[in-house]
C-alpha positions, 0 to 999 in steps of 0.5 A, spaced: 770 121 159 771 122 166 763 121 167 764 114 163 769 111 168 765 114 174 759 110 172 764 103 171 767 105 178 760 106 181 757 099 178 763 095 180 763 098 187 755 096 188 757 089 186 761 088 193 757 092 198 762 091 204 767 095 200 762 100 196 764 106 200 771 105 200 772 104 193 767 110 191 772 114 195 778 111 192 775 112 185 773 119 186 781 121 188 783 117 182 779 121 177 781 127 181 788 126 180 787 124 173 784 130 171 789 134 174 794 131 170 791 132 164 790 139 165 797 140 167 799 136 161 795 140 156 797 147 159 804 145 158 803 143 151 800 150 150 805 153 154 811 150 150 807 152 143 806 159 145 814 159 147 816 156 140 812 161 136 815 167 141 822 164 139 820 163 132 818 171 132 824 173 135 828 169 131 825 173 125 826 179 128 834 178 129 835 175 122 832 182 120 837 186 125 843 182 122 841 184 115 841 191 117 847 191 121 851 187 115 849 193 110 851 198 115 858 195 116 858 195 108 857 202 108 863 203 113 867 199 109 865 203 103 867 210 107 874 206 109 876 204 102 875 211 100 879 214 105 884 210 104 885 211 096 884 219 098 890 218 103 894 215 098 892 221 093 893 226 097 900 224 100 902 223 093 901 231 092 904 233 098 911 228 097 911 231 089 916 236 088 911 240 084 905 240 088 902 245 083 900 240 078 894 238 082 887 238 081 884 243 086 877 240 086 879 233 087 884 235 092 879 239 096 874 234 096 879 229 099 882 233 104 875 237 106 870 231 105 873 224 104 878 224 109 875 227 114 868 224 114 866 221 120 865 213 120 859 210 123 861 209 130 855 207 134 850 201 134 843 202 135 840 197 140 837 191 137 833 185 138 838 181 141 841 186 145 834 187 148 834 179 150 840 180 152 839 185 157 832 182 160 836 175 160 831 172 155 836 169 150 834 162 151 828 164 148 831 163 141 831 156 143 838 154 139 844 154 143 849 154 136 845 161 134 846 164 141 854 162 141 854 166 134 850 172 135 854 173 141 861 173 138 859 177 132 855 183 137 861 183 142 866 183 136 862 189 133 862 193 139 869 192 141 871 195 134 866 201 135 869 202 142 876 202 139 875 206 133 872 212 138 879 213 140 885 214 135 882 213 128 876 218 130 880 223 133 885 223 127 879 225 122 877 230 127 883 234 128 885 234 120 878 237 119 879 242 124 886 244 122 883 245 114 877 249 116 882 254 118 883 255 111 876 257 109 875 264 109 868 267 109 868 267 101 869 260 101 864 258 105 859 263 102 861 259 095 860 252 098 853 254 101 851 258 094 853 253 089 853 246 093 858 242 094 858 238 087 858 245 083 863 249 088 870 250 084 875 249 089 879 256 091 886 255 089 888 259 095 884 256 100 888 249 098 895 252 097 894 254 105 892 247 107 898 244 103 902 249 107 899 246 114 904 244 119 904 236 120 898 236 114 902 229 111 903 226 118 895 227 120 893 224 113 898 218 114 894 217 121 887 217 117 890 213 112 893 208 116 887 207 121 883 206 114 887 200 112 887 197 119 880 198 120 878 196 113 881 189 115 877 189 122 871 191 119 872 185 113 873 180 118 866 183 122 862 183 115 864 175 114 863 173 121 856 177 120 855 173 113 857 167 117 851 167 122 846 169 116 848 163 112 847 159 119 840 161 119 839 160 112 841 153 112 838 151 119 832 155 120 830 157 113 823 155 115 822 160 120 825 166 118 822 166 111 
């Protein structure tokens, strides 16, 4: 293309001998400038295309991470709901006038396992965290999505931080106190028969029911379960809203 214009320019320059060399020099400069501009534009298009592809790939990864995180939240909600139900059941036995009517195996499971189960309190670093640390969040190329993701994960991290304080401590305290009622024979029974096939030792459970402040500790776990159920339900809905936004606005990219 440039050679074609160069031939035309040379012919025009030859037609006017006094201006021949001046026209030739100016023409060469113009052709060089045009070539540079075309090269820059092509390079810009290529970089834009690469950036778009990279942004789409990261968007797909963020979408998958969101799905996994929502599954984790669902697991948290299940544990918290089970702890709430177990707490109410244990408190009804503690407050009963004749606690000897309780089901030993059920009480054993509720106190020693359900109420003391450690709730997931960490969130592994994901794609969005990596982009945030490196300062490359803009590569997602969607300001609305960036706002939604920052809000969701900031809320998630605050809940984890808060849960690692009192709620987690309450469960560990209950586990520590109840473990004092396990003698060697009880522990061997757990090991030899497995948790599902083990028959609770009545003396062990009577010991647990006599623990000082047992009611207070169970209530603490139960109340924290109720409060965190509400918090994680909100977080769950918030995460699903981000998923919905992606499905409705970026479906062609993430699927």
